[in-house]
N, C-alpha and C positions, 0 to 999 in steps of 0.2 A: 586534551586528546581523544576524541569519540570513537567508541569502536562499534562495528555493525556486522551483525550476523551474517553469514553468508547468503540467504534468501532474500533478506533485507538489500544486499548490493546486488545479486543479480537485480532485481527490481528495478534500481536506481541505474543502473547502466545498460538494463536492455542486453545483457550477456547469458549463456550458459554460465553452469557451475565448471565446463570442463575450462572455458576460456577463460574465466576468471582466474583459474587455477594457475592456468598458463601465464596469464598477466603478473600474478603474484610470483611464480617461479622465475619471472625476468625481471623483475622488480619494480616493475608500473604501479604496482599494488602491493600496500604495505599490511604486514599480518602479526599479530601476536596471539599467543596461546593465553586463554582466560579460563580458569575451571578445568583445563584438558581440552578444551574447543577453539577451533580458529576463528579469530575475531579480525576482521578488516580496519585500518583506518579510512574513517571518513573523508578524512583531508585530502588521503592519497585517491579515493575513488572520482571526487569531483571532477578533476579535467576529462570523465569519461560517463560522467551524467548523461542521458539519453534525453533529458531537456533541459532548459536553462532556468533553473532555481536561483531565485536573487539573494544577495547579502541576507535581506531581510526574512528569506525564507530560514536560515539556518537553526533559529530557535525551533521552529516546526518543525523541522526535521530532526530536530535533537529530541523534541519531545515524541513525536513520532515514532523511533527508535527504542526510544525509553518506553514505550508502552501507551501513551496517551492515546486511549481511543478520539476523543475530537480532531487532535490533531493527526492520525492516522487518518482519518476523514478528509482531512483537510488536503494533506498530501494526496490521496484519490482522487479528489476533485480536480487538484493541479494537472495530475495525469490525463481525467477524463478531458480538463480542457487544453491540453496540447494534443489530443488524438491518440493518448496511449493505454488504452482500456485494459490491456493485459495487466500493465502493472497497477492499473487503479486498482483492481481485482485483489490483489496480493494484499494491498493496505486496506480495503474494505473488508476484507476477510478477518483479519488482524482486529480490526475493530467490533466486529459482528461478533467474535469469540469473548468479547467484553459486554454481550449483551447494550451496544451503543444503537438507540435507535435511528439514530440519523444515518449511518452505515447501514442499518438493515432495509431502510430506505431506498438509499441509492442500490444495495446490490441487488435489492426489488426490481426498481429499475432497470439495471442492467441485462437483469434476465429478461425480463419482458422484451426488451429491445434486441436482445442477442447481442448487448455490447460487451466484448472482452469473455463473454461466456456462451455456450450454446444457448438460440434462444429457447425460453421455456416459461409462458405464459402463467402456468400451473405454479410453477417454483417461485417465479417473480412473486405473486400474488400472495404465498407464503409468507416470505420474506417482507412484505409492505405490512399481512395482519399481524406478524411480530411485534413491528415498530408499532404498529396503533396498539395493539394491547399493553404495549408500556407507557402508552399516551401519547406517543407524536401525533400531532393535530394534522400534518400534512397527510400523513397516512391513512387516519381515520375517515379524512375528507376523501381522499384516493379511493378509498372503498365503496364510498357512498355512490 
């Protein structure tokens, strides 16, 4: 029984916190209290996912929710491939907070393209530069 924080749930179903709480109150989404924080049951969210995840994606989602930066980046890429950049940015930011170079590169590209964030080439270059400084080969090549 996998529990999901509210912000991750909001990303997965592309709904506001208010709407999500309404779904909880209506019994559509189940919650548990863990260490004084409301957590939502992943299985109860699945019917409301804003993109189709496959059964093979279950382990990836579990790892991303548990904080695995490569998995968070892969979940972001799934959202990007489904034209859901706002949700992708949420997952990229989680991975970036862990200094994961792939996520930094993708976040930089999102800023340069204005994909899910306001277009800002300077911010994009900063993220790609940070990834390059961590040894990310593609970022190094992009900076040249």
